[in-house]
C-alpha positions as CSV (number, residue, x, y, z in Angstrom):
1,M,0.1,0.0,0.0
2,L,2.7,2.4,0.7
3,I,4.4,1.8,-2.7
4,F,1.2,2.3,-4.2
5,R,0.3,5.6,-2.7
6,K,3.7,6.9,-3.4
7,F,3.1,5.9,-7.0
8,I,-0.7,7.8,-7.1
9,N,1.4,10.9,-5.4
10,S,3.8,10.7,-7.9
11,I,0.7,10.9,-10.4
12,N,-0.9,13.7,-8.9
13,K,2.4,15.8,-9.5
14,I,2.4,15.2,-13.4
15,N,1.4,17.9,-15.6
16,N,-1.8,17.3,-16.4
17,V,-1.5,17.7,-20.2
18,F,1.2,14.9,-19.9
19,L,-1.0,12.7,-18.0
20,F,-4.0,12.8,-19.9
21,F,-1.5,11.7,-23.1
22,M,-0.1,8.9,-20.9
23,T,-3.7,7.8,-19.9
24,V,-4.4,7.6,-23.8
25,L,-1.4,6.0,-24.7
26,T,-1.5,3.3,-21.6
27,I,-5.2,2.5,-23.3
28,G,-4.0,2.4,-26.7
29,V,-0.7,0.3,-25.7
30,S,-2.9,-2.2,-23.4
31,T,-5.5,-2.8,-26.1
32,I,-2.8,-3.5,-28.3
33,V,-0.5,-6.0,-25.9
34,M,-4.0,-7.8,-24.9
35,R,-5.1,-8.2,-28.4
36,A,-1.4,-9.7,-29.7
37,L,-1.2,-11.8,-26.1
38,E,-4.6,-14.1,-26.5
39,P,-6.3,-12.6,-30.0
40,D,-9.0,-15.8,-29.6
41,T,-9.9,-14.3,-26.3
42,Y,-10.2,-10.4,-27.8
43,P,-11.3,-11.7,-31.3
44,S,-11.5,-7.7,-32.3
45,W,-10.2,-4.7,-31.2
46,F,-13.0,-3.0,-29.8
47,D,-13.3,-6.4,-27.7
48,S,-9.7,-5.7,-25.9
49,L,-10.6,-2.2,-25.8
50,W,-13.5,-2.7,-23.9
51,W,-11.7,-5.4,-21.4
52,V,-9.1,-2.3,-21.0
53,M,-11.7,0.0,-20.2
54,T,-13.6,-2.0,-17.6
55,T,-10.6,-3.4,-16.2
56,M,-9.0,0.2,-15.6
57,T,-12.4,1.6,-14.1
58,T,-12.7,-1.3,-11.9
59,V,-16.1,-2.0,-13.4
60,G,-14.9,-5.4,-14.4
61,Y,-18.0,-7.3,-16.3
62,G,-16.2,-10.4,-16.3
63,D,-17.7,-10.9,-19.9
64,F,-14.1,-10.9,-21.3
65,Y,-11.0,-12.0,-19.1
66,P,-7.1,-13.5,-20.1
67,T,-6.9,-17.0,-19.8
68,S,-3.0,-17.2,-20.3
69,V,-0.1,-16.7,-18.1
70,A,1.1,-13.8,-20.0
71,G,-2.1,-12.1,-20.2
72,R,-3.0,-12.3,-16.4
73,V,0.5,-11.1,-15.6
74,F,-0.3,-8.0,-17.9
75,A,-3.4,-7.7,-16.2
76,M,-2.0,-7.6,-12.7
77,V,0.2,-4.8,-14.2
78,L,-2.5,-3.0,-15.5
79,Y,-4.6,-3.2,-12.4
80,I,-2.3,-1.4,-10.7
81,I,-0.7,1.2,-13.5
82,G,-3.9,1.8,-15.0
83,I,-6.4,2.2,-12.4
84,G,-4.2,4.2,-10.6
85,I,-3.6,6.6,-13.9
86,L,-7.3,6.3,-14.8
87,G,-8.1,7.2,-11.3
88,V,-5.9,10.1,-10.7
89,V,-7.2,11.5,-14.3
90,I,-11.0,11.2,-13.0
91,G,-10.4,12.7,-10.0
92,K,-8.8,15.9,-11.6
93,I,-11.8,16.3,-13.8
94,V,-13.7,16.3,-11.2
95,D,-11.7,18.5,-8.9
96,S,-12.1,20.8,-12.1
97,F,-15.8,21.1,-12.1
98,S,-15.4,22.2,-8.6
99,T,-13.1,24.4,-9.0
100,F,-14.7,26.1,-12.0
101,K,-18.0,26.5,-9.6
102,R,-15.9,27.9,-6.9
103,L,-14.6,30.6,-8.8
104,K,-17.6,31.5,-10.9
105,G,-19.5,31.7,-7.6
106,E,-16.5,34.3,-6.1
107,G,-16.8,36.4,-9.7
108,K,-13.2,35.3,-10.4
109,L,-14.0,34.1,-13.8
110,K,-13.3,36.0,-16.8
111,F,-16.8,36.3,-19.2
112,K,-16.3,35.9,-22.7
113,G,-19.5,36.6,-24.3
114,K,-20.8,38.9,-26.4
115,N,-24.1,41.3,-26.7
116,H,-24.6,40.9,-23.0
117,I,-26.0,43.7,-20.6
118,V,-23.3,44.2,-18.0
119,I,-25.3,45.9,-14.5
120,I,-22.8,47.9,-11.9
121,G,-23.8,47.8,-8.3
122,W,-26.2,45.1,-6.3
123,S,-29.0,46.4,-5.0
124,K,-32.9,45.4,-5.1
125,K,-33.2,47.8,-8.3
126,S,-30.6,45.6,-9.5
127,E,-32.2,42.3,-8.8
128,Y,-35.5,43.7,-10.6
129,A,-34.1,44.9,-13.5
130,I,-32.5,41.5,-13.9
131,K,-35.7,39.8,-13.9
132,G,-37.0,42.1,-16.4
133,I,-34.2,41.4,-18.7
134,L,-34.1,37.7,-18.5
135,N,-38.2,38.0,-19.1
136,K,-37.9,40.2,-21.9
137,Q,-34.5,39.6,-23.8
138,K,-32.6,36.5,-24.6
139,C,-29.0,37.9,-23.9
140,E,-26.8,37.1,-20.7
141,V,-26.3,39.6,-18.0
142,V,-22.9,40.4,-15.8
143,I,-23.3,41.7,-12.5
144,I,-20.1,43.9,-11.4
145,D,-19.9,44.7,-7.6
146,D,-17.4,44.1,-4.5
147,L,-19.4,41.3,-3.5
148,E,-17.9,37.8,-2.1
149,K,-20.1,35.5,-3.3
150,E,-22.6,35.6,-6.7
151,P,-25.7,37.5,-5.4
152,F,-28.0,36.1,-8.2
153,I,-27.6,32.5,-9.3
154,H,-29.1,32.0,-12.5
155,D,-27.7,30.4,-16.2
156,R,-27.7,33.5,-17.9
157,V,-26.3,35.4,-15.1
158,H,-22.8,36.2,-14.0
159,F,-20.8,37.6,-11.5
160,I,-17.6,39.4,-11.6
161,S,-16.4,40.8,-8.1
162,G,-13.9,43.7,-7.8
163,D,-14.5,47.4,-8.3
164,A,-16.0,48.4,-11.8
165,A,-13.8,51.9,-12.1
166,T,-10.5,49.6,-12.5
167,K,-9.6,47.9,-16.1
168,S,-9.2,44.6,-15.1
169,V,-12.7,44.1,-13.6
170,V,-13.7,45.8,-16.8
171,D,-12.1,43.7,-19.1
172,M,-13.5,40.5,-16.7
173,A,-17.1,41.6,-17.5
174,N,-16.0,42.0,-21.3
175,V,-17.4,45.3,-21.2
176,Q,-16.3,46.3,-24.5
177,E,-18.2,43.4,-26.3
178,A,-21.5,44.0,-24.2
179,K,-24.5,45.9,-25.8
180,S,-25.1,48.3,-22.6
181,V,-24.0,49.2,-19.3
182,I,-26.6,50.3,-16.5
183,I,-25.2,51.9,-13.6
184,F,-27.3,52.0,-10.6
185,A,-27.2,54.5,-8.0
186,D,-25.5,53.1,-4.9
187,D,-28.5,52.9,-2.2
188,K,-25.6,52.1,0.6
189,I,-24.4,56.1,0.4
190,D,-26.9,58.1,2.0
191,N,-25.7,61.5,0.7
192,P,-26.8,62.3,-2.8
193,L,-23.7,64.2,-4.2
194,L,-21.6,61.3,-3.1
195,V,-23.8,58.6,-4.8
196,D,-23.7,60.9,-7.9
197,G,-20.5,61.2,-7.8
198,K,-19.5,57.7,-7.8
199,T,-21.6,57.0,-10.5
200,M,-20.0,59.8,-12.3
201,I,-16.8,58.2,-12.1
202,L,-18.1,54.8,-12.8
203,A,-19.5,56.0,-16.1
204,A,-16.1,57.8,-16.8
205,S,-14.3,54.4,-16.5
206,V,-17.1,52.5,-18.9
207,E,-16.2,55.3,-21.7
208,Q,-12.3,55.2,-21.1
209,Y,-12.2,51.3,-21.7
210,A,-15.6,50.6,-23.6
211,P,-16.2,54.0,-25.2
212,N,-18.9,52.4,-28.0
213,T,-20.8,50.5,-25.2
214,K,-24.2,51.9,-24.5
215,T,-24.7,53.4,-21.1
216,I,-27.8,54.0,-18.8
217,I,-27.1,55.6,-15.6
218,E,-29.4,56.7,-12.5
219,V,-28.7,59.6,-11.0
220,Q,-30.6,60.6,-7.7
221,K,-30.6,64.5,-8.1
222,E,-31.8,66.1,-11.3
223,E,-29.6,69.2,-10.4
224,H,-26.2,66.9,-11.1
225,L,-27.2,65.8,-14.2
226,R,-25.1,69.0,-15.2
227,S,-21.9,67.4,-14.0
228,F,-22.1,64.9,-16.5
229,A,-22.0,67.3,-19.3
230,H,-18.3,65.9,-20.1
231,V,-19.5,62.0,-19.5
232,K,-20.2,60.4,-22.7
233,V,-23.8,58.7,-20.8
234,D,-26.5,57.9,-23.7
235,E,-29.2,57.8,-21.4
236,F,-30.3,59.2,-17.8
237,I,-32.8,57.9,-15.4
238,L,-33.7,60.0,-12.4
239,S,-34.2,58.0,-9.2
240,N,-38.0,56.9,-8.6
241,E,-40.1,53.7,-8.3
242,V,-40.3,52.7,-12.0
243,V,-36.4,53.1,-12.4
244,S,-35.9,49.5,-12.4
245,N,-37.9,49.5,-15.6
246,M,-36.7,52.0,-17.4
247,A,-33.5,50.8,-17.6
248,V,-34.3,47.7,-18.9
249,D,-36.4,49.1,-21.8
250,F,-33.3,51.0,-22.4
251,S,-30.8,48.5,-22.5
252,A,-32.7,46.7,-25.5
């Protein structure tokens, strides 16, 4: 068991591409060897491949099995080497799915789609807007906010964690290829001047990194609109109870 454990640990350290190549090579060589050793037991290449696969996966149906001494010796070698290699490969595949799910939930995966709608800032208004987009449009939605976990779970909704005013986060959300960007006012800030100031910074960042993307922003105070004169914004929405619906309509 100690030798087998050391063997498995050594396999785990091997490069994934090389490990995959070794697995395919082991399956192919084993298929050829068993067919050569016992052509009567394995009348076709597929029968030999079938036995190798059921052996390496420890299924072992028993419909094919070696009868010669040479065949059984090779089978014992395959039990140790083949099962170990394939077990590690399957484990790495399962682990990669777990890693992907974790990174997606933490907002650390780059979105590579196009013609999507980016929503900056998570709030109840954002949630209502996303539901409206999912009902009225067929595009995907990307949320950008400095949260630890994705706030809205849906097949067509993706989450990017970070500051939307930074280029790295904008690139992760692929804002350059987005159909439109909606920037909601930050409800966590009480001072309307600070709220609209933050919105202005975010709008300026979008303009800088994705100048051709349609931008819709929510402004709390109408008198602050003149301050946005130097920032390219396609649609302004004044804060009210229907702001989410208006944002959805403008984003189309």
